[in-house]
Structure formats: structure tokens, C-alpha cells
C-alpha positions as CSV (number, residue, x, y, z in Angstrom):
1,M,0.3,0.1,0.3
2,N,2.9,2.4,0.8
3,K,4.7,1.3,-2.2
4,R,2.0,2.2,-4.5
5,L,0.9,5.3,-2.8
6,S,5.2,6.4,-3.0
7,G,4.9,5.3,-6.9
8,L,1.9,7.5,-7.5
9,L,3.0,10.7,-5.7
10,T,6.3,9.9,-7.7
11,M,4.5,9.9,-11.1
12,S,2.6,13.3,-9.8
13,A,6.0,15.1,-9.0
14,V,7.5,13.8,-12.7
15,L,3.9,15.1,-14.5
16,F,4.2,18.7,-12.4
17,A,7.9,19.5,-13.4
18,G,6.8,18.2,-16.9
19,S,4.4,21.0,-16.9
20,A,6.3,23.4,-15.5
21,V,8.9,23.1,-18.1
22,A,6.3,23.3,-20.7
23,T,4.5,26.1,-19.6
24,N,8.3,28.3,-19.7
25,V,8.9,26.9,-22.8
26,N,5.8,28.4,-24.1
27,A,6.4,31.5,-22.3
28,V,9.8,31.6,-24.0
29,E,8.0,31.0,-27.1
30,A,5.5,34.0,-26.9
31,K,8.2,36.9,-25.8
32,T,10.1,35.6,-28.9
33,S,6.8,35.9,-31.1
34,L,6.1,39.3,-29.6
35,A,9.7,40.3,-29.9
36,M,9.4,39.6,-33.7
37,I,6.0,40.8,-33.8
38,S,7.4,44.5,-32.8
39,Q,10.6,44.7,-34.9
40,D,8.0,43.6,-37.9
41,N,5.6,46.4,-36.7
42,A,8.6,49.1,-36.3
43,S,9.6,47.6,-40.1
44,H,6.3,48.4,-41.4
45,I,6.2,51.9,-39.5
46,D,9.5,53.1,-40.6
47,R,8.2,51.3,-44.5
48,V,5.1,53.8,-44.6
49,L,6.9,56.9,-43.3
50,G,9.9,56.8,-45.8
51,E,7.2,56.1,-48.4
52,L,5.3,59.2,-47.2
53,S,8.3,61.4,-47.0
54,R,9.3,60.4,-50.5
55,Q,5.7,61.6,-51.6
56,H,6.2,64.9,-50.4
57,D,9.4,65.0,-51.5
58,G,7.8,64.5,-55.4
59,A,4.8,65.9,-54.5
60,S,3.9,69.5,-56.8
61,S,4.4,72.8,-55.3
62,L,0.7,73.3,-55.0
63,V,-0.2,70.1,-53.0
64,K,3.1,71.5,-50.2
65,S,1.3,74.8,-50.5
66,A,-2.0,73.1,-49.3
67,R,-0.3,71.2,-46.5
68,Q,0.5,74.8,-45.2
69,P,-2.4,76.4,-45.6
70,T,-1.3,79.9,-44.3
71,S,0.6,80.5,-47.0
72,L,-1.6,78.8,-49.2
73,A,-3.9,81.9,-48.1
74,L,-1.3,84.7,-48.2
75,S,0.0,83.5,-51.9
76,S,-3.5,82.7,-53.3
77,S,-4.0,84.5,-56.8
78,L,-7.7,84.2,-56.1
79,L,-6.9,86.3,-52.8
80,A,-5.2,89.1,-54.9
81,S,-8.0,89.5,-57.5
82,D,-10.4,89.5,-54.7
83,T,-8.3,92.1,-53.3
84,T,-8.1,94.1,-56.6
85,Q,-11.6,93.7,-56.7
86,V,-12.2,95.2,-53.3
87,T,-10.0,98.0,-54.3
88,N,-11.7,99.0,-57.6
89,D,-15.0,99.0,-56.1
90,E,-14.3,100.8,-53.4
91,D,-12.4,103.4,-56.4
92,V,-15.7,103.4,-57.9
93,L,-17.6,104.2,-54.4
94,E,-15.5,107.0,-54.1
95,R,-16.1,108.2,-58.0
96,L,-19.4,108.5,-57.5
97,T,-19.5,109.8,-54.1
98,A,-17.7,112.7,-55.5
99,V,-20.3,112.9,-58.7
100,A,-23.3,112.7,-55.9
101,S,-21.6,115.0,-53.6
102,N,-20.8,117.5,-56.4
103,S,-24.2,117.4,-58.0
104,V,-25.8,118.1,-54.6
105,S,-24.1,120.8,-53.6
106,K,-25.1,122.1,-57.4
107,F,-28.5,121.2,-56.7
108,K,-31.3,123.5,-58.4
109,Q,-35.4,123.6,-58.1
110,T,-38.4,125.4,-58.9
111,G,-42.2,124.3,-58.5
112,L,-44.8,125.4,-55.6
113,A,-43.6,125.3,-52.1
114,S,-46.4,124.8,-49.0
115,W,-45.9,124.8,-45.9
116,Y,-47.2,123.1,-42.0
117,G,-47.7,123.9,-39.0
118,R,-49.6,123.7,-35.5
119,K,-51.0,120.1,-36.1
120,F,-47.3,118.7,-36.7
121,H,-45.8,121.0,-34.0
122,G,-43.9,118.9,-31.4
123,R,-43.3,116.2,-33.7
124,K,-40.1,113.9,-34.6
125,T,-39.0,114.8,-37.6
126,A,-36.9,112.3,-40.3
127,S,-34.0,113.7,-38.6
128,G,-35.0,112.9,-34.9
129,E,-35.3,116.9,-34.5
130,T,-38.7,118.3,-33.1
131,F,-40.5,120.0,-35.4
132,D,-40.8,123.5,-34.5
133,M,-43.4,125.5,-36.7
134,N,-41.8,128.7,-35.9
135,G,-38.0,127.6,-36.8
136,L,-37.0,127.8,-40.6
137,T,-36.9,124.5,-42.0
138,A,-38.4,122.2,-44.4
139,A,-39.2,119.1,-45.8
140,H,-38.2,117.7,-48.9
141,R,-38.2,114.0,-51.1
142,S,-34.6,113.5,-51.8
143,L,-31.7,116.2,-50.5
144,P,-29.7,114.8,-47.4
145,L,-31.1,115.8,-44.3
146,N,-29.6,118.7,-42.5
147,C,-28.7,120.6,-46.1
148,Y,-29.6,124.0,-45.9
149,V,-31.8,125.5,-49.0
150,K,-32.3,128.8,-50.0
151,V,-35.8,129.4,-50.6
152,T,-36.7,132.3,-53.2
153,N,-40.6,133.5,-53.7
154,K,-40.7,134.0,-57.6
155,T,-43.6,136.3,-57.2
156,N,-42.2,138.8,-54.5
157,G,-38.6,138.3,-54.4
158,K,-38.1,137.0,-50.9
159,S,-35.7,134.6,-49.9
160,V,-35.3,132.2,-46.7
161,V,-32.2,129.7,-46.0
162,V,-33.3,126.8,-44.3
163,K,-32.8,123.5,-42.9
164,V,-33.9,120.3,-44.3
165,N,-34.9,117.9,-41.4
166,D,-38.1,116.1,-42.5
167,R,-39.4,114.7,-45.7
168,G,-41.9,115.5,-48.1
169,P,-44.2,116.3,-49.5
170,F,-45.9,112.9,-50.5
171,H,-49.0,114.4,-52.1
172,G,-49.9,117.1,-54.9
173,N,-46.9,118.3,-57.5
174,R,-45.4,120.5,-54.5
175,V,-41.6,120.2,-54.2
176,M,-41.3,121.2,-50.8
177,D,-42.8,122.0,-47.6
178,L,-41.8,124.8,-45.7
179,S,-42.4,125.2,-42.0
180,Y,-44.8,128.1,-40.8
181,G,-42.0,130.2,-39.7
182,A,-39.9,130.0,-43.1
183,A,-43.4,130.4,-44.7
184,K,-44.1,133.4,-43.4
185,R,-40.6,134.7,-44.5
186,L,-41.7,134.1,-48.1
187,G,-45.1,135.4,-47.5
188,I,-47.0,132.4,-48.6
189,T,-48.7,131.7,-45.2
190,N,-51.8,133.5,-46.6
191,K,-52.1,131.7,-50.3
192,G,-51.1,128.6,-48.9
193,V,-48.3,127.8,-51.8
194,G,-45.7,129.6,-53.5
195,N,-44.2,129.4,-56.9
196,V,-40.5,129.3,-55.3
197,S,-37.1,128.6,-56.9
198,I,-34.4,126.0,-54.4
199,E,-30.6,126.1,-54.7
200,R,-28.3,124.1,-52.3
201,V,-26.1,125.9,-50.1
202,S,-23.1,125.6,-47.3
203,G,-25.3,126.9,-44.3
204,P,-27.6,129.2,-42.7
């Protein structure tokens, strides 16, 4: 009985030792395989990087510039064209402004002028000012707000310089609405309208 048990123990020890040796061998092989895989990956990465470098060196100047967005944007012919277009537009705008300013400065007009007073006294005008019926102001459809014009009654020759601070008139064939104060200076308050001439002046 003891001999049989001793034999079994001996066999178990031998099997255990063999298993341990096999395990160590597998571990060594696994480490070796991992090392080989790592070397293969490193070699593969080197090849990929080398290929990318070769393609970059052989790329056209446009492609290289595209990899540098800042330099491409600054040197782009499209940007230069847009800049030229903006400059041209600014030049055209300046010329148009000069022509418009010159036209306004030489502005002259004739026609019927009417007046408005108490009904609108204290209200806001188109320029934001408060309408004063006794002030020397006028409403015109197109002249620049806050400009000055000389209005002359063609019937009696009386003149007054008024500030355009409102828009109108919007009905009839009248060319200007004068404040009561301006109409009184021209002598048209009783009749309600008067035949006038209008010319642009630099100030009151």
C-alpha cells in the first residue's frame, strides 16, 4: 500500500515538473513571437513613413502649399484677385460719392412750395429733431437731411435759408413743405402755396 502510494506521488511530481517546463518553454516562445511582431511592426511603420516622405518630396508645389494653409492663403491668386476687386469697388464708390456730392452742391429746383405748422408742432421729424413750426426748416423728398437750401419766392423775390430736417411732401405736385416760420418770411402763409426756386447753400 505504501509502495503504491509512493509510486503515485512520484509520478505526480514528474508530471508537474514536465508541465512547468512546458509552460516555461511556451512563455519563452510567446516572448520571442512578440519581439518578432514588434520588430515587424516597427519595420512596417518605417516603410510607411519613408513612403510618405518620398511622396511629399515628389509632390507639386501646390500640394506642398496645401499642406501649409497659411502660406497658401496668403499667396493665393484668388485672394489677390479679390483684393484687387475690393480696391476697384472702393474706387468706383469714391467716384460715385464725389459725383453725387458735386450734384447735390449744385442742386437747383423750381416748383410749388407749401407749408405746415400747428398740427405737426412738437412731433419728431425724419432727422430725429423736434419740429418747431416757427423755425426755419423744410421737408424735401430727396435732399440730404440736415443740409441747407435757399428758397426764393419767385413772385415777390423774398428769400430765406432753411434746414432740411424732414421728408415730404408726398402728395400733389409740390416740391417742398416749409415750416410756418419759413413760409411767413416768404409771404406765402395766406395763399398756402407759392412758386419758389430752391438752391443748395453751405449753411444758414
